C-alpha positions in Angstrom: -15.9 13.2 -16.5 -13.4 14.0 -13.9 -10.7 12.3 -15.9 -11.8 13.7 -19.0 -11.7 17.2 -17.5 -7.9 16.5 -16.1 -6.7 15.4 -19.6 -8.2 18.2 -21.4 -6.8 20.7 -18.8 -3.5 18.9 -18.5 -3.1 19.0 -22.4 -4.5 22.6 -22.7 -1.7 23.7 -20.5 1.2 22.0 -21.8 0.2 23.3 -25.4 0.1 26.7 -23.8 3.6 26.0 -22.4 4.9 24.6 -25.8 6.3 28.2 -27.2 9.3 29.3 -28.8 10.6 30.9 -25.5 10.5 27.5 -24.0 12.2 25.4 -27.0 15.8 25.4 -25.8 17.3 24.6 -22.5 13.9 23.8 -20.7 13.0 20.4 -19.7 9.2 19.6 -19.3 8.3 16.8 -16.9 4.9 15.0 -16.6 4.9 13.9 -13.0 2.6 11.1 -11.5 1.5 13.4 -8.7 -2.1 15.0 -8.9 -0.9 18.1 -7.4 2.1 20.4 -7.3 4.1 19.1 -4.3 4.6 21.4 -1.0 7.3 24.1 -1.9 7.7 25.6 1.3 10.7 23.4 2.4 9.2 20.0 3.3 7.5 18.6 0.3 4.6 16.3 0.3 3.5 13.9 -2.4 5.9 11.2 -1.3 9.4 10.9 -2.4 8.2 12.3 -5.9 7.7 15.4 -4.1 11.5 15.3 -2.6 12.7 14.4 -6.3 11.2 17.7 -7.9 10.4 20.0 -5.0 13.0 19.0 -2.5 16.5 18.4 -3.9 16.1 20.8 -6.9 15.0 23.8 -4.6 16.8 22.9 -1.4 19.6 21.1 0.3 20.0 19.2 3.4 23.0 19.3 5.7 23.4 15.7 4.1 22.8 15.3 0.5 22.6 12.2 -1.8 25.2 11.3 -4.3 23.3 10.5 -7.7 26.0 10.7 -10.0 26.2 7.1 -10.7 23.9 4.4 -12.0 25.7 1.3 -11.0 25.9 1.3 -7.3 23.2 2.2 -4.7 23.2 5.8 -4.1 24.8 6.9 -0.7 25.0 10.1 1.3 27.7 12.8 1.0 28.2 16.3 2.4 25.7 18.9 1.5 25.2 22.1 3.6 27.5 20.3 6.1 31.0 19.5 5.3 31.4 16.9 7.9 29.7 15.3 10.9 30.6 13.0 13.7 29.2 11.7 17.0 30.8 13.1 20.1 33.5 10.7 21.3 32.0 8.9 24.6 28.3 10.3 23.9 26.8 8.8 20.9 23.7 10.8 21.2 25.5 14.1 20.4 26.4 14.9 17.0 28.7 17.8 15.8 28.0 19.1 12.3 30.6 21.5 10.5 28.6 23.8 8.1 29.8 24.8 4.7 30.9 28.3 4.5 29.9 31.0 1.7 26.4 29.3 1.0 23.9 31.6 -0.4 20.2 31.5 -0.4 18.3 32.4 -3.9 17.7 35.8 -2.2 21.2 36.3 -1.5 21.2 35.9 2.2 23.6 33.6 3.9 23.1 29.9 5.3 24.7 29.7 8.8 24.0 27.9 12.2 21.0 30.4 13.0 19.5 29.3 9.8 19.6 25.5 10.8 18.3 26.5 14.1 15.6 28.4 12.8 14.6 25.8 10.3 14.6 22.8 13.1 12.2 25.1 15.2 9.8 25.4 12.3 9.2 21.7 12.2 10.0 20.6 15.7 9.0 23.4 18.0 5.2 24.1 17.8 5.8 27.3 20.2 8.2 28.8 17.7 6.6 31.8 15.6 7.8 30.2 12.3 6.3 26.5 13.0 4.5 25.1 10.2 2.2 22.1 10.8 2.2 21.1 7.3 5.9 21.1 7.1 6.2 19.1 10.6 3.8 16.5 9.2 6.0 15.8 6.5 9.5 16.1 8.6 8.7 14.6 12.0 8.6 11.2 10.7 12.0 11.5 9.2 13.7 12.7 12.3 12.0 10.6 15.1 15.2 10.7 17.3 16.2 14.2 17.2 15.4 16.0 20.4 17.9 19.0 20.8 19.5 21.4 18.6 21.9 24.4 19.1 24.4 26.7 17.5 28.0 26.6 18.8 29.5 28.9 16.5 28.4 30.6 13.1 29.3 27.4 11.2 28.8 24.8 13.7 25.9 23.1 15.1 25.2 20.3 17.8 22.3 18.2 17.5 21.1 15.7 20.1 19.1 12.4 19.7 17.0 10.7 22.0 18.7 7.4 21.8 22.1 6.3 20.3 21.5 6.3 16.6 24.5 5.6 14.7 22.5 6.2 11.6 21.5 9.7 12.1 23.2 11.4 9.3 20.9 9.6 6.9 17.9 11.0 8.7 19.4 14.5 8.1 19.3 14.4 4.3 15.3 14.6 4.3 15.5 18.0 6.2 15.4 21.1 4.0 16.4 24.9 4.8 14.1 27.5 3.9 15.2 31.2 3.9 14.0 33.0 7.3 14.7 36.3 5.6 11.8 35.5 2.7 9.5 33.9 5.4 9.9 37.6 7.2 9.4 39.5 3.6 6.1 37.5 2.8 4.7 38.6 6.0 5.5 35.5 8.2 3.0 33.4 6.1 3.8 30.1 4.7 1.0 30.0 2.2 2.5 32.9 0.7 6.2 31.4 1.0 5.0 28.2 -0.9 4.2 30.9 -3.7 7.7 32.4 -3.7 9.9 30.0 -1.9 13.6 30.6 -1.5 16.2 27.8 -1.1 19.9 27.1 -1.4 19.4 24.3 -4.3 20.4 24.3 -7.6 17.1 25.5 -9.0 15.1 28.7 -8.1 11.3 28.9 -8.2 9.8 31.4 -10.9 6.4 30.5 -10.6 4.0 28.0 -8.6 0.6 27.5 -10.0 -1.2 24.9 -7.6 -2.4 21.9 -9.5 -1.2 22.9 -12.8 2.7 23.8 -13.0 6.0 24.5 -11.1 8.5 26.6 -13.0 12.2 26.4 -11.9 15.3 28.0 -13.5 19.0 27.8 -13.1 20.5 29.3 -9.9 23.8 30.6 -11.3 25.1 31.3 -7.7 24.5 27.9 -6.4 27.6 26.5 -3.8 28.5 23.3 -5.6 30.1 24.8 -8.9 30.1 21.1 -10.5 26.4 20.9 -10.2 25.3 24.3 -11.6 22.3 23.3 -13.8 23.2 23.1 -17.6 19.2 23.5 -18.2 17.7 27.1 -18.3 14.5 26.0 -16.9 12.6 22.9 -15.6 8.6 22.9 -15.9 6.9 20.4 -13.8 3.2 19.3 -14.5 1.0 17.0 -12.5 -0.5 14.4 -14.5 -1.8 11.5 -12.4 -3.3 9.4 -15.5 -0.6 7.2 -17.3 -2.6 7.8 -20.6 -2.6 11.3 -20.1 1.4 11.4 -19.5 1.9 9.0 -22.6 0.0 11.1 -24.8 1.6 14.5 -23.8 5.1 13.0 -24.4 4.0 11.4 -27.8 2.6 14.8 -28.8 5.9 16.8 -27.9 4.1 18.4 -24.9 6.6 17.4 -22.3 10.0 15.9 -22.8 9.8 13.6 -19.9 7.2 11.3 -18.1 7.4 9.2 -14.8 5.9 5.9 -15.2 4.8 5.4 -18.7 1.8 3.3 -19.4 3.4 -0.5 -20.0 1.1 -0.9 -23.2 2.4 2.0 -24.5 6.1 1.2 -24.5 6.2 -0.1 -28.1 4.6 2.9 -29.5 6.7 5.2 -27.5 9.8 3.5 -28.9 8.3 3.6 -32.2 8.2 7.4 -31.8 11.6 7.5 -31.0 11.3 7.8 -27.2 13.8 6.5 -24.7 12.6 4.3 -21.8 15.1 4.4 -19.1 15.1 2.0 -16.2 17.1 0.9 -13.1 16.7 -1.1 -10.0 16.4 1.1 -7.0 15.6 0.8 -3.1 11.7 0.4 -3.6 9.1 -2.0 -2.2 5.6 -2.2 -3.3 3.7 -4.3 -0.6 0.9 -4.6 1.7 1.5 -3.4 5.4 -1.1 -5.3 7.4 -2.9 -4.6 10.7 -1.4 -6.5 13.6 -3.8 -5.5 16.2 -6.4 -8.2 18.2 -8.9 -9.2 16.0 -7.0 -8.8 12.6 -6.7 -11.7 10.2 -3.1 -10.8 9.7 -2.1 -11.7 13.1 -2.1 -15.4 12.2 1.5 -16.0 10.2 -0.5 -18.7 8.2 -2.6 -16.0 6.7 0.6 -13.8 5.9 2.4 -16.7 4.4 -0.8 -17.6 2.3 -1.1 -14.3 0.9 2.5 -14.1 0.0 2.4 -17.4 -2.0 -1.1 -16.5 -3.5 0.4 -13.8 -5.8 1.4 -14.5 -9.4 4.3 -12.0 -9.6 5.4 -13.3 -13.0 2.1 -12.7 -14.5 2.0 -9.2 -12.9 5.4 -8.3 -14.3 4.0 -9.3 -17.8 1.0 -7.0 -17.1 3.4 -4.3 -16.7 5.7 -4.8 -19.5 8.4 -6.1 -17.7 8.8 -2.9 -15.7 9.0 -4.5 -12.2 11.0 -7.2 -10.6 9.2 -10.0 -8.4 9.0 -9.0 -4.5 11.2 -11.3 -2.3 11.0 -9.2 0.9 11.7 -5.7 1.8 14.9 -5.3 -0.3 15.8 -7.6 -3.4 18.0 -10.6 -3.6 21.6 -9.6 -3.9 21.2 -6.4 -1.7 23.7 -6.3 0.9 20.7 -6.3 3.6 18.9 -9.2 2.1 20.4 -11.8 4.5 19.2 -15.6 4.0 15.7 -16.1 4.8 14.1 -19.6 4.8 10.7 -18.6 3.6 10.8 -18.5 -0.2 8.2 -15.7 -1.5 6.8 -17.4 -4.6 3.7 -18.4 -6.3 2.3 -21.4 -4.8 -1.6 -21.2 -4.8 -1.8 -24.7 -3.6 0.4 -24.2 -0.3 -1.6 -20.8 0.1 -4.8 -22.8 0.1 -3.5 -25.4 2.7 -2.4 -22.7 4.8 -5.6 -21.0 5.1 -7.3 -24.1 5.9 -5.1 -24.9 8.5 -5.9 -21.4 10.0 -9.3 -22.4 10.0 -10.8 -20.7 6.8 -13.1 -22.3 4.2 -15.2 -21.3 1.5 -18.0 -20.4 3.8 -15.6 -18.3 6.3 -12.9 -16.2 4.3 -10.4 -13.9 5.9 -11.7 -10.3 5.2 -9.1 -7.9 4.0 -9.6 -4.5 3.0 -6.7 -2.5 1.6 -6.3 1.1 1.5 -4.9 2.0 -2.0 -4.0 5.1 -4.4 -5.0 6.0 -7.7 -1.3 7.2 -8.8 1.4 8.8 -7.2 5.1 8.4 -6.1 6.7 5.1 -6.6 3.1 3.6 -6.7 3.6 2.3 -10.3 0.1 1.7 -11.8 -1.7 0.9 -8.8 -5.3 0.3 -10.1 -4.4 -2.5 -12.3 -1.7 -3.9 -10.1 -4.2 -4.1 -7.3 -6.8 -5.7 -9.3 -4.6 -8.2 -10.3 -3.5 -9.0 -6.9 -7.0 -9.1 -5.7 -7.8 -11.9 -8.3 -4.9 -13.8 -7.0 -5.9 -13.5 -3.4 -9.7 -14.1 -3.9 -8.7 -17.2 -5.8 -7.1 -18.9 -3.0 -9.8 -18.1 -0.4 -9.4 -14.6 0.6 -12.3 -11.7 0.6 -10.1 -8.9 -0.6 -11.7 -5.2 -1.1 -10.1 -1.8 -1.4 -10.6 1.7 -0.2 -9.4 3.9 -2.9 -8.0 7.5 -2.6 -6.0 10.0 -4.1 -2.3 9.5 -3.3 -1.6 12.4 -1.0 -4.9 11.7 0.9 -3.3 8.1 1.4 -0.2 9.5 2.7 -2.2 11.6 5.1 -4.3 8.5 5.9 -1.1 6.5 7.0 -0.3 9.6 9.5 -2.5 7.9 12.0 -2.2 4.3 12.9 -4.8 1.4 12.1 -6.4 2.1 15.3 -7.2 5.9 14.3 -10.4 7.3 13.5 -9.8 7.4 9.5 -8.9 3.6 9.3 -11.7 2.7 11.6 -14.2 4.6 9.6 -12.9 3.1 6.2 -12.8 -0.3 7.8 -9.5 -1.2 6.6 -6.7 -3.7 7.9 -4.0 -3.2 5.4 -2.3 -0.3 3.5 -0.4 -0.3 0.0 2.0 2.6 0.0 5.2 2.1 -1.5 8.0 2.3 0.7 11.5 3.6 0.2 14.5 1.3 1.3 16.9 4.1 0.8 18.6 4.1 4.3 18.2 1.7 7.5 15.6 3.8 9.3 13.6 4.3 6.3 13.8 0.5 5.3 13.2 -1.0 9.0 13.1 1.2 11.9 10.1 3.2 11.0 8.1 0.5 9.5 8.8 -2.4 11.8 9.9 -1.1 15.3 7.3 -1.4 17.9 8.2 2.2 19.2 7.6 4.0 15.8 3.8 3.9 15.5 2.5 6.9 13.8 3.1 10.0 14.3 6.7 9.0 15.3 7.2 6.6 12.6 5.2 4.6 9.8 4.6 1.6 11.8 0.9 1.6 10.6 -0.1 -1.7 11.4 1.3 -1.6 15.0 3.4 -4.5 14.8 5.0 -5.3 18.1 7.5 -7.9 18.3 10.5 -7.7 21.0 12.9 -9.8 19.4 12.6 -7.9 15.9 13.0 -4.4 18.0 16.1 -5.9 19.6 17.6 -6.7 16.0 16.7 -3.5 14.7 18.4 -1.6 18.0 21.5 -3.5 17.4 21.7 -2.2 13.9 21.1 1.5 14.9 23.7 1.3 18.0 26.5 0.0 15.9 29.2 2.5 14.5 31.0 0.1 12.4 29.5 -0.1 8.9 30.2 -4.0 8.6 28.4 -4.8 11.8 25.5 -2.5 10.7 25.4 -4.4 7.3 25.3 -7.8 9.2 22.6 -6.7 11.7 20.3 -5.2 8.9 20.6 -8.5 7.0 19.5 -10.2 10.4 16.5 -7.9 10.6 15.5 -8.9 7.0 15.9 -12.3 7.5 13.6 -12.3 10.3 10.8 -10.1 8.9 10.7 -12.3 5.7 10.5 -15.6 7.6 7.7 -13.9 9.7 6.0 -12.9 6.6 5.4 -9.7 8.5 4.3 -7.9 5.0 2.8 -9.1 1.6 5.7 -8.4 -0.4 4.8 -8.1 -4.2 7.1 -5.8 -6.3 10.0 -3.9 -6.9 9.7 -0.7 -9.2 12.3 -0.3 -11.8 11.7 3.4 -11.7 10.9 3.6 -15.4 10.7 6.8 -17.2 10.4 7.8 -20.8 11.9 10.7 -22.4 12.5 12.4 -25.8 15.5 12.0 -27.4 16.1 15.7 -27.1 17.0 14.9 -23.6 20.6 14.2 -23.0 23.0 13.6 -20.0 20.5 12.0 -17.6 22.0 9.4 -15.4 19.5 7.2 -13.6 20.6 6.7 -10.2 19.7 3.7 -8.1 17.6 6.0 -6.1 14.4 7.6 -5.4 16.0 10.9 -6.0 17.5 12.0 -9.4 19.9 14.6 -10.4 18.5 17.2 -13.0 21.8 19.5 -13.1 23.6 17.6 -15.7 20.9 17.3 -18.4 20.7 19.3 -21.5 18.0 19.8 -24.2 19.5 19.3 -27.9 
């Protein structure tokens, strides 16, 4: 009944929006999220939130170059024009800010704004502190411990440890207008309905669980990226069938993650199916605490060998690549692991037997999964398929199913926390971004980055791995960083620390009216060059 209600509501809302006033220069998008991402400055809903309510409305000091489809996206200057570590002190960074930047409300962006915004997420004693934004942001900048204005357009940021990759961290922190916060009575809830950033789009209307309406910001500081579109309308549509039906009916122009079995019909209807590899990893992150079956490397390897990834790819209509580790073969960080992740159920059964398991004594694994969401692809049918594979070789696999944002919140506590203990889970299925070295390795595998500091949900503790990761983060030479990261990846695959299943191809379907889109090799995408014809 819930799904039928959501479908009717979504179609009704879209039909109401399909008016002549929105027929030119307006892009309508069906998201996988079940709700509008948080608009106050630090989005929720995973990286889909960043994609549609982050880099559209806001900027970081560091932005992403999303202009190319043939190379992995990398960082570039944003609200800062340059940055560097202080010579002789790798814990202090100087960021030079871009002059002349205006918020949507006409106020100036400067060093005081940077300090104010860092206080809103990192200083719980500041008047502007927002726990909801802090929950989304703190794990992105775990080494940032100090900030101060040097002059109007210079800030000094201090890290707890030497972190040569710190500029990547700053790409995830956005800057809200202090003036607007004052204007709405210092109330972040009200601010979320009337948010003000410096990004290429400004917010016209926010209707929770229904729509987010954006329009072009003609005063955007990067004149090459002033949007060509007049408007962007974003609709939460977590069910793939709903999104597909809306696109075929002409009620939206673009959908995230079309249903694989609908691809032929979409193509027949003249729709474009756009894909590209990008830094994505759909996997099971296991509990590594005492008593968990996952602490035995034979169990972890058995799980990796039990999964028929080619069959899963067929289930998804080819819209995935087979998982071989955290990053894909050919990636600069892939390295040279000796453990080949492949489908070998006989070897999986043998490993479980060697670990002391049998038909009457099976390793019990319970995985927290979502119904939909950012980068999750089609989690219900995918997980059911993987469950069949695992149980066929001797596992006893079950799931704890929840809505995507609830799963993200669930992950904010480690496996030893109350929520995981109550649910009885010993694994979690959250698609992870391998966008940058911190996102790919440090936050997920380092022993010091257990939630809330990072995302080491399963509490993996391996001093050798920590040392390898530290080496990557303390080298300021790019070639040395790459070599160190390849060593990290080689080690985690050989230890089979996760169950690596799939890499998403970031599929989206769109109307032939959508022109000018370049699908970057990134979780984030640039909507500014797009036109509707």
